N, C-alpha and C positions, 0 to 999 in steps of 0.2 A: 434661527431654533436647531438648524441644524450647524450650523459654522460655533455654535455654544458646545457641540457637543462629540466635535471632530477631535480624534484622540484617544475616547476611553480606551479605556484597558490597553492600550497600549504601553508595553514594559517599560519600569520609570528608569532604567537607565538611558535608555530613549529619547525620552519626554525632555529629561536633565539634558543629554547631547544636544538637541533642538534647538537650546537658545543660552548659547554658553554666554551673553550679554548681562542676565541675571544671576549665570550660576560662578561664574569665573570672578575669581578671587574668595569666594563667598564659601563655594561644596564643590569644587569641580571633579567632573566623572570618573576621570583619570586619580584623584587623591582617593575615591574610595571606593574603588576596585581593588586599590591596596591592602584595603582591609577585612580579613577573616570573615567571609560567609558574604562579604560586600556583593561577590560575581551573583549567586543564587538569590539574592535578597533584592539586586537590584532586574532580574530576570520576571521578579513579577509583575504581570500585570496592574494598572495603576486604575483603579475603580474612578477617577476625578480626571474629568475632561481636560486635554491638556491648556487648550485657551481657557478655563476655572482655572486651572493652577499658576498659567502664568499671568496672568489677575491679579494672584496673590501676593508674584515675586516682586510687587510694588517696593516692599518691604527693602529688599535690596538692591534695589534701583537706587533707593533713598542713600543706602550705602556708597552705592557705586561714582552717584551723580548728586549730593548733599545740597550745592548749591544750585542745583537746578538747569533746563538750559531754556535755549530764548524760547519766548511762546509768541506762536500769532493767531492774532483772533481780533474778528472784524476791520480787517485791514491793517493792521499797526503790531506793529512788535516789540513787546518788551524784554527786556536783557534777561529776565528769570521767571518762576511763575508769578499767577494771579493769583489772588482768593477766590474767585468768582470762576473759574474758568471750568473746572470739572462739572459743577453745577448747572453751569448755563450749558453746555454742551450736553448735557445727559435730557434736561427739557428740550433743546432744540434737535436730538437724534432721535428721541423715545418716540413711536408712532403716538399722536394724539392721543386714540382709543383708547391705549394702553395708559396713559395717563388720568384721563375720566377712571375708571376701570378702578383705578391705584386710589382717588380718590374715592367712590364709593362706596371700593372694598374697604376704608378708614372708615367711613361713617358707619358701615355694616358693624364693622369690628369693635368702634368703639363700646357695643353693649357688651360685649363678651369680654371685657378688661380682666373678669374675675376668671372668665379660662384661660389655666397658665398657658395650654400648648398656643391660644392665641396673641397674648400676651407677649412671648419668645419669642414668635415670627416675626412680630411690629417690633420689640426690641432689635433684633438680630437685623433688621433692614435698616434699620435707621442708625445701629451702632457699624454696620458693615457699611451704610453710603458713607460715614461719618468720618471714617478712616480714612479710607478712599480717597478723599476729596483734599487730602494731606499731601497726595503725592507731586513730586514734585516735579516730574516727566510729564508736561501737559502737550503732549503732543498727538495725543487720537483717543478715543470713544474706548476703546478697545481697556486701557487704562481704570474705566469703570465700567468693566462687564457683571462685575458681582451683583453690581444694584440691579440685574435684569430680573435674571430669575427670583432674587427675591419679590421684586414688583412684580413681579407676573404671578407668582404665591397671592400677595395680595389681592390684588383684580380680580383673581380667580374666586373668592368670598361673596362678591356680587354677583357672580355666577352663581356658585351655590347656594346663596337665599334666591335667586327667582327659582334654580330647579325644584326644590324643595319646598316653596308655595304652591308651583304647577305638581308638585306628586299631589302634594294637601289637598289643592280643586281636585284635582280626578280622583283622588280617595273620597272625598264627599260628595262628589257626584255619581258616586259608583254607589251611595248608601243610600239615595234618595232618588224623589220621583220626579226632582228638579232637573233642567240640562246641566250638562257638564260646564258651560261660560255661566249660567248663574252660578255656579257655585265655584267658580272663579272669582268671580265679583264680587264673592264674599270678603276675598280679602283686603286686606287693606290699601290703603290708597297709596303708600308710598311703596309697597313692591309692586303694584301695578306701573307706578312710574319707573321703579328699577328694571320691571322687567322689559318694559319699551326702550329705556336707555342700554342695556347689553343689547338686545338686539340688533339696533341702531349702531354701536360700537363694532359687535362683530361684522356687519355688513360695509361698515365704514372701513374697518382693516382689510377685509380682503380687497374693496378695490382700491385702497393702499397698496396691495402687495402685488396686484396685478398688473399698475399703472407702472412700477418702478423695475419691475422683475425683465432679466435676470441681474440686473444690475442696481442692490440691495444695499449692498455699502455705498451707495451714493446718495442714499435717502437721507432728505432730513424733513420734518414734519411742517405741517402749514404753521407755524409761528415762525418757523424761520425763511417764508416764505417758498417750500420748495426745494426740490435739490437745484433748481437753475439761482439759486442766491449759496451756494455751500458751498462752492468754489470760492466766493470772499468770505465766507465767514470763519474757518478751522482750518488751519494744516493737517495733512495730515488724515483726518479725518472723512472727506468726500470718500475715500476709495484706501487698499493697499498697495503699496509699491508692488508695481508687476502683476496687475489684477488686468488690466488690459492688453497687455503684448499677445495675446490671439486673436483680440477682438483687431488689433492695426495690423495685423500681419493678413487675415481674411478680406478685412477693410482694402488695402495696397493692391492686393489679388484681385477684388472684384470689379476694382477702377482700375486696374491697369497699369500703378503706377509702377514705375520702373526704378526710378533715382527719389531716394526722400530723407528724411533725416528724423530719428524718432529717439526722446527722451521723456521719460515720463514722472523720474521722480528725482529732484536733485539730490536728494541723501542716500541715492543708490550710484555705483557706476554705471554710467551710460556701456551700453552692450549692445551691438549690430543684431536686431532681429531677423533679419535676411540681407543677400546678397543687395539687395538693391538699398540698403541700411549706410547711409556718408556718412552719419550722426550730424547733431544739432553745433554748430559753430558759434562760437561766441562775440562775433562782429556781421553787421549786414551783411546777407548772401544770399542771393538768387537760390531758389530753389523750393518745394515743398517739406514742411516739417509738422509733425507733430509731436507736440510738448502737453506731458501732463501739467496738471495747474500747482501741484507743487514746485515742481524744476520752476517756475515763474512766481514762486513766492520771496521776496528780499533777505528771507532770513537765510539762505541755505547759499544763495549764491549769489553773483552779481554777475555771473558768464550771460543772461538770456537775458539782460534789461533791455536789451533794445528791441526785446520781441512785446515790450511789455504799451511798448508805444506804437505799435504795428494792431492793426484790426484783422483780427481771424475770420477765417472764412467760414470756418462751423465750431461747434464746438458737440464732441460725440459721447455720446451714453455719459455726459453729464463731467467729464473729467478728463480730457482730453482735447486739449485749442489743435485746432487747425488750421497753420497760414499756407499762403501761396502767394510768394515774393518775388515781386520781379523787379 
């Protein structure tokens, strides 16, 4: 959740300049600054989180990359976008407790479709989600981030109903000689079942968060087989380029590894992260190497093809392969 709200109240101009791939050729900051009064407007803090606004930028991405880019999923490379990619990615990257509460929230909200506010939330959720599914840049879960806050809003409906039922039970218990437990028992069976479901999902969600922390971007739910299988399911989605640079730096220092090669993401130019980083060669060479899962994908580069036939010594943080080649 903290990741979703990063960049809130950052000046509009700063937010635009951070993401040239979206705004280049569409509306550059330099061109906007030349307009009368634009410098003042670009200095106004934006109430929209940067990554939320970036998700909305998929329309501009479609303008720049109308044909889409190669898509990697389930060990296979497609030359362009596939219609099911983002929907399946959403199901496998979303915590299962959230999906369960989302279904419960929809079940609760169905009774209140006559309530315009509830109906509007449901409509916005499905309309926004379906709109995002047409995105041709199928390389990461970040292109469907808009669905998560809306899904949480719907999931909270089930929590709200349970809270209302408990308050009602306490109110009845306070006004009668019966114990509170008896008053709560007077609630409908469906609400009691929903109460236990919400409690179970909250505990489940907390356990999942503690298990994966602090490597939350490597999370995959139980339907995907957990983070262990995430490396083979989708490109870029298990992690974001550069996330493990400091982890590798600490790892080599703690293990007294003086010479090694590191490359996390084939989509990024390799940069030495320390004096002992000699890079990862494109031919089989003895040494110790730390290579990100994305760098081993066949969709980006053939440079590390030789490593795909080697057995890794360890898989670190669910995203980095360590190879000791003799």
